[in-house]
C-alpha positions in Angstrom: 59.4 142.7 47.3 61.9 145.2 46.4 64.6 146.1 48.5 64.0 148.5 51.5 65.9 151.7 51.2 67.9 152.4 54.0 69.6 155.8 55.0 72.5 155.7 57.6 73.3 158.6 59.8 76.5 158.1 61.7 79.6 160.4 62.1 82.2 157.9 62.7 83.6 156.7 59.3 84.9 153.1 60.6 81.3 152.4 62.2 79.6 153.9 59.1 81.1 151.2 57.1 80.6 148.4 59.7 76.9 149.3 60.0 76.7 149.6 56.1 78.1 146.1 55.6 75.8 144.5 58.5 72.7 146.0 57.0 73.3 145.1 53.2 74.3 141.3 54.6 70.5 141.2 55.6 68.3 140.2 52.6 66.1 142.8 51.3 68.0 145.9 52.5 70.0 148.5 50.3 72.0 151.5 52.1 71.4 154.2 49.4 73.3 156.8 51.4 75.3 157.8 54.2 75.3 160.9 56.3 77.7 162.1 59.0 75.3 164.3 61.0 71.7 165.1 61.6 71.6 168.2 59.4 72.8 166.1 56.4 70.8 163.3 57.2 67.6 165.5 57.2 68.6 166.9 53.8 69.0 163.4 52.5 65.7 162.1 54.2 63.7 164.8 52.3 65.6 164.3 49.1 65.6 160.4 49.0 62.7 159.4 50.7 64.1 156.3 52.3 61.9 153.5 54.0 64.3 153.4 57.1 66.7 155.6 58.9 69.4 154.0 60.9 70.5 156.7 63.3 73.1 157.4 65.9 72.6 159.8 68.8 76.1 161.3 69.5 76.8 163.5 66.5 78.1 166.9 66.1 75.5 169.9 65.4 72.3 168.1 65.1 72.3 165.0 67.2 70.1 162.0 67.0 67.4 163.2 69.3 66.9 166.4 67.6 67.0 164.8 64.4 64.3 162.2 65.1 62.2 165.0 66.7 62.8 167.0 63.4 61.6 164.1 61.3 58.3 163.8 63.5 57.9 167.4 63.5 58.0 167.6 59.6 55.6 164.3 59.7 58.1 162.7 57.2 56.8 159.3 56.6 59.9 157.3 57.3 60.8 154.6 60.2 63.6 154.7 62.4 66.1 152.5 64.0 68.6 153.7 66.7 72.1 152.4 66.9 74.0 154.3 69.6 76.3 154.0 72.6 73.9 156.2 74.5 72.3 153.9 77.4 70.8 156.3 79.6 67.1 155.7 80.3 66.0 159.3 79.6 67.3 159.1 76.0 65.9 155.8 75.5 62.5 156.9 76.7 62.6 159.9 74.3 63.6 158.0 71.4 60.9 155.5 71.9 58.4 158.1 72.7 59.1 159.6 69.3 58.4 156.4 67.5 61.7 154.9 67.1 61.1 151.0 65.9 64.1 149.4 67.7 66.9 150.8 69.9 70.2 149.0 69.7 73.0 149.8 72.0 76.7 149.7 70.9 78.6 147.5 70.8 76.4 144.9 69.2 76.9 142.0 67.1 75.4 141.1 63.5 72.6 138.7 65.0 71.2 141.6 66.9 70.8 144.3 63.9 69.8 141.3 61.6 66.9 140.5 64.2 65.9 144.2 64.4 66.0 144.4 60.6 63.9 141.3 60.0 61.5 142.3 62.3 61.2 145.6 60.6 60.6 143.6 57.2 57.8 141.9 58.4 56.3 145.1 59.9 56.9 146.8 56.6 55.2 143.9 54.7 52.3 143.8 57.0 51.4 147.4 56.5 52.3 148.2 53.0 49.7 146.4 51.1 46.4 148.2 52.6 45.5 151.1 54.8 44.3 148.8 57.2 45.6 145.5 59.3 44.0 143.1 61.2 44.5 142.0 64.9 46.2 138.6 64.0 48.4 140.6 61.9 49.4 142.8 64.9 49.5 139.9 67.2 52.0 137.9 64.8 54.3 141.2 64.8 54.3 142.1 68.5 54.3 138.5 70.1 56.6 136.7 67.4 59.4 136.7 70.2 57.5 134.3 72.1 57.3 131.8 69.5 60.9 132.3 68.8 61.9 131.9 72.4 59.9 128.7 72.2 61.7 127.3 69.0 65.2 128.1 70.4 65.2 127.3 74.0 66.7 124.0 75.1 67.1 122.6 71.7 67.8 118.6 71.5 71.4 117.7 71.1 72.6 117.8 67.3 70.2 120.6 66.5 71.2 124.4 66.0 69.3 127.6 66.0 70.7 128.8 62.5 69.5 125.6 60.7 66.0 125.9 62.8 66.0 129.5 61.6 66.5 128.8 57.9 63.8 125.9 57.8 61.2 128.3 59.4 62.1 130.9 57.0 62.0 128.5 54.1 58.5 127.4 55.4 57.3 130.9 56.1 57.5 131.9 52.4 55.6 128.8 51.3 51.8 128.8 50.7 51.2 124.8 50.6 52.8 122.2 52.6 56.0 120.7 51.9 57.5 117.3 52.4 60.7 116.7 54.2 62.3 116.4 51.0 61.3 119.7 49.7 62.3 121.3 52.6 65.7 119.9 52.6 66.0 120.9 48.9 64.8 124.3 49.8 67.3 124.9 52.5 70.3 122.8 51.3 70.7 120.1 53.8 70.2 116.4 53.9 66.5 115.1 54.0 67.2 112.9 57.1 68.4 116.3 58.8 65.2 118.1 57.7 63.2 115.5 59.1 64.8 115.8 62.6 64.3 119.7 62.6 60.7 119.1 61.4 59.7 116.5 63.9 61.0 119.1 66.5 58.8 121.8 65.2 55.9 119.7 65.1 56.2 118.7 68.8 56.7 122.3 69.8 53.8 123.3 68.0 55.1 125.7 65.4 54.3 123.8 62.3 51.6 121.3 61.6 51.9 118.1 59.8 49.4 116.5 57.4 49.7 112.8 56.0 48.9 112.4 52.4 48.1 109.3 50.9 48.9 108.5 47.2 47.5 105.9 44.9 50.9 104.2 45.1 53.6 103.8 47.6 53.8 104.8 51.2 52.3 107.9 52.8 53.9 111.2 52.6 54.4 113.7 55.6 53.9 117.3 54.6 54.7 120.3 56.7 53.2 123.9 57.0 54.3 126.7 59.2 51.6 128.0 61.4 50.8 131.6 61.1 
């Protein structure tokens, strides 16, 4: 899949640079332009046709609330993630009602924006191939948080969330089951380490394990992420 094009609308130059660095640190995203206010942002939305707008609220002239309303009024096919210091309920409700994909309150860390972008990437991949989706597709999008919480809550001693996510991410890209050795090579960790994480994921129900018997040697456990 080609990189998703992002337009960043943020009036603070320093915050603009930080947000741009965060966004481009996430695989699959490219900031194609930056705007310092809503008026300039709207011009670039019309001209550049980005996949995603990352939008601030507090800006001179056309603020983020009015910018999102204008995008919807013009029926422009673009998705919007809000990153702002505005934390009042009326503003949050207004942005969500106008179709904001996510709402991130400043200050925030990289993991929070990565989470939003990864979820958006999954969403974009699901809706893009055809004009219709299945209920299973939607459920995987809307309820993936529950699976994430199950996977990362109360991890056994010696396991960490980052490696767990890397293994899940690797398995998510595979169409066929993989051995512990193949997972270890794909993620870049030791086989014995991969086996510990795979055993944990089997126990909590996130992946399934199949035992394959060859003509020679010991049977091999193979793993596949449950979709």
